C-alpha positions in Angstrom: 114.7 21.5 147.5 117.9 23.3 148.2 120.9 23.5 145.9 124.3 24.8 146.9 126.8 26.2 144.3 130.3 27.6 145.2 131.2 30.7 143.3 134.5 30.4 141.5 137.2 32.8 142.2 140.8 33.5 141.1 143.8 34.5 143.2 144.0 34.3 147.0 140.8 33.2 148.6 139.6 35.8 151.2 136.1 34.5 151.4 133.8 31.8 150.1 130.3 32.5 148.8 127.6 29.8 148.6 124.3 30.5 146.8 121.3 28.6 148.2 118.5 28.4 145.6 115.0 28.3 147.2 111.5 28.6 145.7 111.7 32.3 146.0 115.2 32.8 144.5 118.7 32.6 145.7 120.4 33.6 149.0 124.1 34.2 149.1 126.0 33.2 152.3 129.6 34.3 152.6 132.3 32.7 154.8 135.5 34.7 155.8 138.5 32.6 154.7 139.9 32.1 158.2 136.5 31.5 159.9 136.5 28.8 162.6 133.2 27.8 164.0 132.6 24.9 166.4 129.3 23.8 167.9 129.2 21.6 171.0 126.2 20.0 172.7 126.9 19.9 176.5 123.5 18.3 177.4 121.7 21.2 179.0 123.2 23.9 176.7 124.8 24.4 173.3 128.0 26.2 172.9 128.9 28.0 169.7 132.6 28.9 169.8 134.2 30.9 167.1 137.0 33.2 166.3 136.3 36.8 165.1 136.1 35.8 161.5 133.6 32.9 162.5 131.4 35.3 164.5 131.3 37.8 161.5 130.4 34.8 159.2 127.6 33.7 161.5 126.3 37.3 161.8 126.3 37.6 158.1 124.3 34.4 157.7 121.7 35.6 160.2 121.5 39.0 158.3 120.9 37.2 155.0 118.1 35.1 156.6 116.6 38.3 158.1 116.6 40.2 154.8 113.6 41.6 153.1 111.8 39.1 150.8 113.3 36.0 152.5 110.6 33.5 152.9 109.4 31.9 156.1 111.2 28.6 156.5 114.4 29.6 154.6 117.3 27.9 156.3 121.0 26.9 156.2 122.4 23.7 157.5 125.9 23.8 158.9 127.7 20.6 159.8 131.2 19.4 160.5 133.2 19.5 157.2 130.4 21.8 155.9 131.0 25.2 157.5 131.9 23.9 161.0 135.0 22.5 162.6 135.4 18.6 162.7 133.5 17.0 165.5 130.8 19.8 165.8 127.2 18.9 166.2 125.0 20.1 163.3 123.5 23.7 163.4 120.5 24.9 161.5 119.8 28.6 161.1 116.1 29.0 160.1 113.8 32.0 159.5 110.5 31.6 161.2 107.9 34.5 161.0 105.2 32.6 162.8 104.4 33.6 166.3 
């Protein structure tokens, strides 16, 4: 089971942190405040379109999943109104150490 908890913060928001609790512990994912990420399914290909802050955010998510001690199968679901722009198709970032 995965639980998400937003970190409280004061003053102007520069980023948002979400802690995902897994069996092996917690993973912290951070979003830049002005990140914009859109995912479109064009049938034969998927387009991930993002501004610079969105690209940094996605890169950070991937680095968290690639970290030492992160278990096989750890993943993050992104959907419209939950990390992605409205109208985006869902995107799952998942670690898989199996060959």
